[in-house]
C-alpha positions as MATLAB code, in Angstrom:
seq = 'XXXXXXXXXXXXXXXXXXXXXXXXXXXXXXXXXXXXXXXXXXXXXXXXXXXXXXXXXXXXXXXXXXXXXXXXXXXXXXXXXXXXXXXXXXXXXXXXXXXXXXXXXXXXXXXXXXXXXXXXXXXXXXXXX';
ca = [
     128.575  102.616  115.826;
     130.536  103.458  118.970;
     134.083  102.116  119.097;
     135.139  101.370  122.639;
     138.739  102.296  121.748;
     137.593  105.891  121.228;
     136.319  106.250  124.791;
     138.793  108.086  127.057;
     137.617  106.025  130.025;
     138.460  102.821  128.150;
     141.883  104.195  127.143;
     142.710  105.156  130.715;
     141.455  101.886  132.183;
     143.481   99.951  129.588;
     146.593  101.935  130.580;
     145.827  101.109  134.217;
     145.752   97.394  133.366;
     149.188   97.660  131.774;
     150.470   99.420  134.893;
     148.922   96.767  137.175;
     150.689   94.018  135.228;
     154.003   95.822  135.717;
     153.376   96.359  139.420;
     152.338   92.768  140.077;
     155.536   91.457  138.481;
     157.236   92.463  141.748;
     154.899   90.396  143.951;
     156.236   87.280  145.674;
     155.860   83.993  143.796;
     153.622   82.661  146.567;
     150.998   85.233  145.485;
     150.947   84.179  141.827;
     147.594   82.431  142.268;
     146.380   84.753  145.003;
     146.476   88.534  144.990;
     148.442   88.749  141.732;
     145.826   86.791  139.822;
     142.859   88.465  141.496;
     144.236   91.983  141.035;
     144.976   91.387  137.371;
     141.524   89.880  136.745;
     139.780   92.773  138.509;
     141.773   95.367  136.559;
     141.224   93.620  133.220;
     137.497   93.442  133.928;
     137.179   97.246  133.851;
     138.037   97.908  130.174;
     136.637   94.515  129.147;
     133.171   95.365  130.448;
     133.319   98.836  128.919;
     134.112   97.218  125.572;
     131.373   94.629  125.884;
     128.833   97.220  127.003;
     129.365   99.337  123.886;
     128.150   96.436  121.774;
     124.935   95.879  123.707;
     121.765   96.855  121.917;
     119.988   98.629  124.768;
     121.025  101.468  127.041;
     119.936   99.540  130.125;
     122.270   96.670  129.247;
     125.108   99.085  128.438;
     124.629  100.851  131.787;
     124.738   97.473  133.561;
     128.129   96.671  132.008;
     129.464  100.086  133.000;
     128.273   99.380  136.546;
     130.120   96.044  136.488;
     133.229   98.013  135.481;
     132.671  100.299  138.463;
     132.554   97.297  140.778;
     135.706   95.803  139.282;
     137.455   99.147  139.648;
     136.557   99.257  143.354;
     137.929   95.729  143.728;
     141.127   96.819  141.989;
     141.432   99.786  144.338;
     141.091   97.614  147.417;
     143.579   95.025  146.164;
     146.178   97.728  145.496;
     145.638   99.036  149.024;
     145.934   95.498  150.420;
     149.115   94.895  148.424;
     150.572   98.093  149.835;
     149.555   97.203  153.395;
     151.056   93.709  153.055;
     154.329   95.265  151.913;
     154.175   93.901  148.360;
     154.151   97.456  146.979;
     155.824  100.489  148.502;
     153.424  103.394  149.133;
     155.151  105.590  146.545;
     154.229  103.070  143.820;
     150.569  102.946  144.809;
     149.751  106.657  144.907;
     149.623  107.092  141.118;
     147.409  104.073  140.350;
     145.097  104.925  143.270;
     144.757  108.494  141.997;
     144.062  107.199  138.491;
     141.401  104.850  139.862;
     139.662  107.836  141.447;
     139.604  109.631  138.097;
     138.444  106.567  136.167;
     135.680  106.035  138.743;
     134.423  109.584  138.119;
     134.506  108.995  134.371;
     132.622  105.695  134.654;
     130.013  107.285  136.882;
     129.483  110.118  134.389;
     129.304  107.702  131.446;
     126.764  105.508  133.231;
     124.657  108.578  134.090;
     124.662  109.686  130.445;
     123.738  106.213  129.243;
     120.945  105.977  131.830;
     119.640  109.406  130.791;
     119.489  108.143  127.237;
     117.446  105.226  128.503;
     115.058  107.559  130.336;
     114.605  109.727  127.248;
     113.968  106.701  125.038;
     111.545  105.198  127.560;
     109.647  108.499  127.845;
     109.357  108.761  124.061;
     108.015  105.197  123.853;
     105.393  105.883  126.539;
     104.297  109.139  124.851;
     103.859  107.526  121.439;
];
């Protein structure tokens, strides 16, 4: 049984969520139900979907949840950039999370590829039997 907490990509995406919560505490109150809420939801979706995917029975379903995480990570990236461009975050506070997003994206892509390869191997074995 795979524990999602053991995955480095989950650990790093969880740490990113904690950082996003700290960063969004500095946003104006008028954004509480706007960018603040959307950015937090997008960030939380990344480790949440990784966790849910690990409990799916099939590789195809697991890969789909990893792909959802990839999409949420891209949304998070854009919202950080938007927050910076709107002046809610100074550029020096966005460089680290944006760099971390790039690394997490690479990790998610590699994980999804491995999971999909497992699916291909299993499918090939089923067809050959």
